[in-house]
C-alpha positions in Angstrom: -98.9 198.3 262.9 -99.3 199.3 259.3 -101.1 197.0 256.9 -99.2 195.2 254.2 -101.6 196.0 251.4 -99.3 197.5 248.7 -98.1 195.7 245.6 -94.8 196.7 244.0 -94.6 196.1 240.3 -92.9 196.7 237.0 -94.4 197.1 233.6 -92.3 195.4 230.9 -92.3 195.5 227.2 -90.7 192.2 226.5 -87.8 192.1 229.0 -87.4 195.9 229.1 -88.7 197.7 232.2 -90.8 200.6 231.0 -92.4 201.6 234.3 -91.8 201.1 238.1 -94.8 201.5 240.4 -96.8 200.6 243.5 -100.5 200.1 244.0 -103.1 198.7 246.4 -105.3 197.5 243.5 -103.1 195.8 240.8 -106.0 194.8 238.5 -107.4 198.4 238.4 -103.9 199.8 238.0 -103.0 197.5 235.1 -106.2 198.5 233.3 -105.4 202.2 233.8 -101.9 201.8 232.4 -103.2 199.9 229.4 -105.0 203.0 228.3 -101.8 205.1 227.9 -98.7 202.9 228.0 -97.2 200.3 225.7 -96.3 197.2 227.7 -96.6 193.4 227.3 -96.9 192.5 231.0 -97.2 193.7 234.6 -94.9 191.9 236.9 -95.5 191.9 240.7 -92.3 192.2 242.7 -92.2 190.2 246.0 -95.0 190.0 248.5 -97.3 192.9 249.5 -95.7 195.4 251.9 -96.6 198.5 253.8 -97.2 201.7 251.8 -94.0 203.3 253.3 -91.9 200.3 252.4 -93.3 200.3 248.9 -92.6 204.0 248.4 -89.0 203.5 249.5 -88.6 200.6 247.2 -90.0 202.5 244.2 -87.6 205.4 244.7 -84.6 203.0 245.2 -85.7 200.9 242.1 -85.8 204.0 239.9 -82.4 205.1 241.2 -80.9 201.7 240.4 -82.5 201.7 237.0 -80.9 205.1 236.3 -77.5 203.9 237.4 -77.7 201.1 234.9 -79.1 203.1 232.0 -76.9 206.2 231.7 -79.1 208.3 234.0 -82.4 207.6 232.2 -85.5 206.7 234.0 -87.9 203.9 232.8 -89.7 205.2 229.8 -93.0 206.1 231.6 -91.7 207.2 235.0 -91.9 211.0 235.0 -89.8 211.7 238.1 -87.3 210.0 240.4 -89.7 209.3 243.3 -92.6 207.7 241.5 -95.0 210.3 242.9 
């Protein structure tokens, strides 16, 4: 059985989502993002899940964001899959 070691998260600037991502080390990842992205908080989404589940969520979350924002991705997501 796959280990549930992956955190799903959003970076927000105020209430606006500027990035959707996944990581197995949230503290390190937040520090990496702070070097090149403008955001006010990193918000974990739900409990830790398997990597495969997290990857599906990330792609679906970006697609949902696009549906609600005239086809635009969150500011710092460079593609539709998160990869």
